[in-house]
N, C-alpha and C positions, 0 to 999 in steps of 0.2 A: 677225595676226588676233586674238590675244588683247587687244591694245591697242585695236583697233577695236570689239571687243565691249564692253569696259569702258566706253569713251567713249560708245558707243551707249546703254548701260544708264543712264549718268549723264544724258545728254541726255534720254532718255525720262522719267526721274524728274522732272528740272526742268520739262519740258514739261507733264506731268500736273499737277504742283503749281501751275504758272502758270495753266493753263486752268481748274482746278477750285477752287482755293483762294484766289486773289488777288482782292481787291475790283477793281472795273472800272478805277479810276484807276490802281492798280498794275499791273494787267494791261496797260494801254495804255503805261505807262512801260516795262514790260519789252519790249513790241513796239517802242517807239521805240528802245531800245537795240539791238535785233536789226536794225531798220532802219538805224540809223546804221552799225553794223559792216558790214552788207551794202553800204551806200553807199560805204564806204571801200574795200571790195574791188572794187566796180564801177568805181570811179574808176581802178583799175589797168588796166581794160579800155580805158578812155578815153584815159589818159595814164600811161605805164609810169613816169614820173619821180616820181609820188606823187599823193596824193589832191587836194591843193591846193583849187582853186576848186570842183570838182565836188562834194566832200564838203560844203562849206559851203552850196553852192547846193541840194543835196538836202535838207540839214537845214532851211534856211530855207523850202523849198517845203512840207515836211511841217508846219512850224509855221503856215504860211499856211493850209493846209487846215484845221487845227485851229481857227484863228481865224475863218475864214470860216463854218464850220458846227460850233459847239460840240457836244459829245457829247450834251448834253440836247435838241438840236435834230435828232438823227439820225432819231428816230422820231416820227411824228405819227399822228393818228387814222386816216389813209388809208394807213398803212404807212411804209416807209422814205422818207426825204427824197429828192425827185427828183434832187438834185445827186449823191447817192451812186449811185442807180440809173443815171444817165447815165454816171457814172465807171466803173461795172462794164461797161456796154455798150461803152465806149471800150476798156476792157481787153480784152474779147472780140475787138474788131476788131484790136488788137495781136497777139493770139495767132494770128489768121488770117494776118497778115503774117509772124509768126515761123515758122508752118508752111511758108509758101512760102520763106522764107530757109533753112530746114533742108533742105527737099527739093531745093533748087536749089544748095545749097552744094557746091563752093566758087565757083561762078559768081556767086551772089548777093553774095558778100563783096566783089566789085569795086565795088559800089555804095556800101557803107557802111564798109568796113574802114578806110579812111583818113580818115573824116570824124568828128572828135571831137564835132561838134555832133549828128550823128545818133546816135552811140553814147550820148551823154549823154541824149537824149530816149528812147531805147530803155530805158535804166535807169529813167527816170521812169515809163514805161509799165508796167514790171514791178513796181517797188517800192511806188509809192504805192497802186495798187489792191490789192497784197498786204497792205499794213497795214490798209486800210479794209476789205477783205474779211474779215479776221480779226476786226475790231471788229464788223462787221455780223453775222456768224454768232454771235459770242459773245453779242450782245445780243438775239437773236430770243427773243421771248416772255419776256424777263427779268422783266417785272412780274408775270407770273403764275407762272413757274417759273424760279427763278434759276439752275438748273443745266441747263435744257433746251439753251441755246446752247452751254454747255460740253460736253454730251454730243454735240451735233451737230458741233461743231469737232473733238473727238477722234475722231469717226467719220470725218471727211475725213482726218485724219492716219493713221488706220488703213488707209484705203483706199490711201493713197500708200505707206505703209510696207509693206504687204502687196504691193503691185505691185513696189516696189523689191527686196524680199526675194525674191519669187518669180522676178523677172527675173534676179537674181544666181544663185540656186541652180539654176533650171532651165537657165539659160545655161551654167553651169559643168558641169552634168551632161550636158546633151543638145545644147548649142549647136554647130552645124556651119555654119550659113548666116548670114552677116553681114547685120545690119539696114540700117545706113547706114554703111559702112566709112569713107567720107571725113569723117564727122562724129564717130563714136565707134567705133573699130575693135573694142572689146571687146564691144560689144552685138550680140546675135544675134536672129534671128527666133524661134527657139525660146524664148529668154529672154523676149522680148516677150510671147509668148502664155502662158508660164508665169506671168509677172507679172499679165496680164489675168485668167487663170484664178483665181489666189489672191485678186486684188482682187474678182472677181465673188462668190466665196465670202463675203467680208466684206460685200458689198453684200446678199446674201440674208439674212445674219444681221442686217444693219441694218434690213431691212424688218420683221423680227419684233420686234427690240428697240424700235423706235420705234412699233410697232403701227400701221402705215400702213393706212388703209381701203382696201377692195378697189379702188376707183376711182383711188387714188393710188399703189398699190404698183408698177405698171408704170412710172409717171413717175419715181418714186424710183429704181427700178432703172436706167432710162435715163440719168438725171442722174448716178448713181454711175458707170456705165460711161464716160460722156463725161468725167467728173472723172479717172478713171484714165487714159484715153487722153491728156488734156491734160497730166497730170502727166509722162508720158513725154516730151511735147514740151518742157516746161519744162526737163528734164534735158538734152535734145539742144540746146536753144537755148543754154544756158550753155556747152555743150561747143564750139559754133562760136566763142563769143567767147573762150574760153580758147585755143582753137587759133590764132585770129587774133593773140592777144596773146602767144603763145609761152609759156603758162603751163600747168603740169601741174594745179595746184590753184589756186583763187581766193585762198587764203591758208593760213596755218598755224596758226589759232586752236585747232583741235582735233586732238590727237595721233591720227595714224592715219586722220583724216577730212578733212584739209585745212582749207579756210576755211568760214566760215558760209554762203556762197553754195553751196558744194558740198553742204551739209546741207539747204538749203531750196530748191534750185533747182526740184525737182518740185513743192513746195508753193506756190511763188510763182505758178504757173500753175493749180494745182488749186483753191486757195482762192477767188479772185475768180470763176472759172467756176462752181464749185458755188454760191457765194453768189448770183450772178446767176440761175441756173436755178432754185434753190430759192425765191428771192423772187418769181420771175415765175410759177412754175407750182404751188408747194405752199404758199405762205404767204399 
């Protein structure tokens, strides 16, 4: 536990520094590093023998998206570039599929478990929108307020961290009923609602912090709750891929925490969904 806490504190400090203090170019460079580490770990879900082609393919795909729509073309007079908006909608479609896969696991695994091609495309559907969702949130209103997007992005992280923390401690203290035992035996219904409760507390604080108008505060709250729920789905989705690959952790990059996918699994789902909802209804 001590090692986990120390690692978590270090990661939190690095995250805060990256979100608030790095210029956009270096922020994206840091995200690209996270993306590549995550791609390397996802490649193990696709092929246990090593990252090989999958890692290079994911790297080339990210470079292609950067080439197709440079960062200075991300925002226009009418809002975010339609290519990014469409990508976030596709990401939402993926998470609907992922929900079906989780709820019907292990039966659903018979469709995709032995297909390297499907698992490769599943990774793309998770990691590419994750990268661009982070950039989209970070750059919201950047021309008028450099730190607004940083604060919004940190808010999303706090929602996820609160949900994870509440789920862990409420589950440990009160957990008796398994949530989805075939997917993640350690998660309980009590832990799920405990995480949701703590996340909603952060959501109410967010309404006051961002000084939401009366006609937008309910929308902001709903978007935040959806983000919390989707973050749980992100965690459970990675669990079924680890289970099918026979892996306890996605990697061993962080002492006591496993791999980078183990740290960002909830955020990979939360970020693109929050970005999509916020851009559609509040921006």
